N, C-alpha and C positions, 0 to 999 in steps of 0.2 A: 504493500500500500504506500510505502514511502516513495516508490517510483511513480505511482499514480499522483500523489500529492505534488511531486516535482513537475510532472507533466502539466497538471492544472495550473500551477503557479507560473510556468513558462508561457502559457497561453492566455492567462487572465487579462493582461493589459493590451493585447492585440485587438484590432477592430473587426476581425473577420469572424465568420460563422464557424461553429465547432460542431463536431459530431461525437456523441458518446455512445459507445457500443458495449454490449455485455448482456449476460443472461438476465432473465426476469428476477427482480429482487436483489440485484447485485449493488444497488446504490447509485444508479444513474442520476436520479433526481437530486440526491445529496451532492453528487459531483457537480451538477449544474449550479446548485446554490453556492457551493464553495467557489466556483469560477466567478460567479457574480460578486461574492463577498470580497474577493481579492482584486477585483477589477477597478479601474478608475471611474466606472459608472455604478459603483456599489450603492450610491444614494438614489439612483434611478430605480424604476419599478422592476420587479421580477414577476412576470406573468406566466403561469403554467397552463398548457393546453394539451390534454390527452386526446389524440385524434379519435380514439374509440368512443370518447364521451361526447363528441359533438352531435347535436341533435340531427337525426336522419332527415336529409333534405334541406337542412339549414346550415350546412357546414360553411358555405361561402359567407352567409350572413353573419355567422358567429365570428369568423376570422376577420372578415373585411368590414363588418358593420353594415348598416342600412339606413335609409332615409324614411321619413314618415310617408306612409302610403305605398311603400315599395311592394308590399304583399299584404294579404289579409292578416290582421293582427299587428301590423307595424304602425302603432299609434303615435310614435315619436321617433326622432332620430336616435340612433344608437351607435356608439363607438364600438368597433370590433376589437378583438383581442390584440391584433397587431398594433393598432393605434394606441391602445391602452398601455402598451409596452414601450412607447416612444421615450427615448433617452435611457433605455435599460435593456433588459433581456427578455425575449420570448422563448420559453422552453417548450418545444414541440415533442411530446413523447409518443412512442409507438408510431413513428412516421411511416414505417414500412407498410402499415395497414391502411394508409390513406387511399380512398378510392380515386379514380382518375380525375374527377371534378375537383376534389380537394387538392390533389397534386398540382393541378393547374393554377389554383389560387396561391398555393405555396410558392410556385415558381415566380409569380408576380411579386410576392412579398419578399422573396430573397433578393430581388432587384431593388428593394427599398421603396416600392410604390404600392398604393392601395386604392381601389375604387369601390366605394360603398355600393351595395345593391340599391338600384333606383337612382343612382347619381351618375352623371356623365363625366365629371372632372376627376382627374387622378391626383391623389395627395402623396406627397413625399414624406416618408417617415424614417426616422433614425432609430433603427432597432437592430440589435445583435441577436441572431437566432442560434439557439443551441438545440440541435436535433438529438433524439435518442432512439435507439432501436436495439432489439435483440435478434434481428434477422440479418442475413447476409444480403445487403442491398445490391452488391455487384451481381450476384446470382439472379436476383429479381430483375435487374436491368437486362441481363442476358436472355431471360425468359419473357421479356416484354411485359412484366407485371409491375414495373416501376419506371417512371419517365427518366430517360437518360439525361435529358437537359437539366432536370431538377437535381439528379444525382451529382452531376459534375459541378453544378453551382453551389452545392452544399460544401464543397471544398475538401481538402485533404488533412485538415487539422483534427486529429482523432484522439480521443481518450478511451482507452480500453479498460473496462472494469472486469476484473477476474472473478470467476466463480469462487465462493467462499472456501470450498474444499481445496482450492489450489493455493491458498495462503493461510493455512491453519495457524501459522505462527502469530497471526494478527488477532486471532480470536480472543485471547485474554484482554488485550487493550480495547478491542471493540466491545466485548461484553461488559467490562468495567465502565466504559463511557455510557453505554446504553442503560445499565442498571442505575447509574447516578442520575441520568435524565428521568428515567421512569419513577425513581424515588421522589424527585422534585415534583413531578406531575401528580403523584398520588399522595403527596404530603406525608411520606413515611421515611423512616431511616433506611439507608441503603442496605439491602440484604447482603449477607456474606455467603458466597457460594462454597459448598463443601468441596473437598478434594475429589470425591466421586463425581460431583456435578461438573467440575472443571474437566475431568477426564472424559466424561460423556460428551461435553460440548466439543472437545477437540477431536474425538474419535468419529463423530457423526458426519455424514456426507453432505448435509445441507442442500437438498435439491431446491429449496426456496431461498437459498442464499441469505444475505443480511436481513432481509424482510422476515424470513422465518426465524432467524436468531432473535430478532426483536420480539416476536410473538412468544417464543419459548421463554424468554426472560420475563415477560409480563406474567406468564403462568407461574414462574418461580417466585416472583414478587408477591403474587396473590396467594399462592398455596404452599410456598416453601419447598416445592419440588418441581422438577422439569416434567414436561408432558411425557406420556408413556412412550411415544415414538422416539424421543430423544434418549430414553432410558433403556433402549433395547440392548441386548448383550453385545459385547465387543466382538472383534474379528476372531475367527477360529484360529488357534495357534498354528495350525498347519499352513495358514495363509501368510504368516509373517516370520516364523522362526528362521526360515532359510535366509531372510534378509537381515536378521537381527545384528549379526556381527559386523556386517558391512555398514549398516546405518550407524551403529555405535561408534565405529571408527571414524566415519565421516563427521559425526557430531562431536568428536573429541572426547567420547566417553560420557557426554552429558545425557543423563537418563531422561530428563524432562523433554529435551529437544528430540531425542531419538524416539520417545514414545509418541510425540506429536506427529513425527514423520511417518511412523508405522501405523498411526491411527488406532492406538491401544492405550490403556491406562498405564501409569507408571508401575502400579502393583503387578499387572500382568507381565510387564517387561522384566521386573525384578524376578518373578517366578521363572520366566524363561531363561534368565541369566543363571539362576540357581541350578536349573536342570542341565544347562550346558557347562556348568562349572566355571562360569565367568566371575 
């Protein structure tokens, strides 16, 4: 995650659009907010738009805005999400799921211009767009499921968010930060995780990534234990004992780090070492 932080910091003060890629729940929205916080436009707005949440048939109106009388129910002029983000950042999440009509309006917005529904004139708006996706956009372009002109205008400034299972060494710091925040929100003292709980957190594969970690820790804060799915048994010894000596050597004999890499508890590793006479 240190590499991710450095990447965000290096891009923060640049004026160009950014794309954040990574699996669902890996913290793409948090990365976008950090980009905004570190930028020279941090005092400007941060407007979030999930493409999947745009009202069906009203995608253009919500993004670009509309004028009074433009369609049934348009009783007054309304600023779209793009204009609302003027002087700041518009975070466009799940961009790969945008239907063709929405992709077309996004193409216009990338160029810095917006035309409200029902209006003839074009408005120039100063907005930095941060796109996010968990899909392979290049493959979608190749299959004609995503506009090539939009893809290339999104630029090549990319932040890649790794799956949580690929950086288990960050789990203790992430968990401590999340628990402290949740304690403030709940008005409680910050709970202390047991050693068993730590071992389970590090050993688990986290298909839901950081978002799932957040929910698991809420369960711990509420009930003093992790959800059952996180408390499942660790890996079978036959899966990791052949790797044990190599991992221990690579980690300089550090049992905690070796256990994290092997995705087992320290207790299990100690037992394995005893059986091998280490």
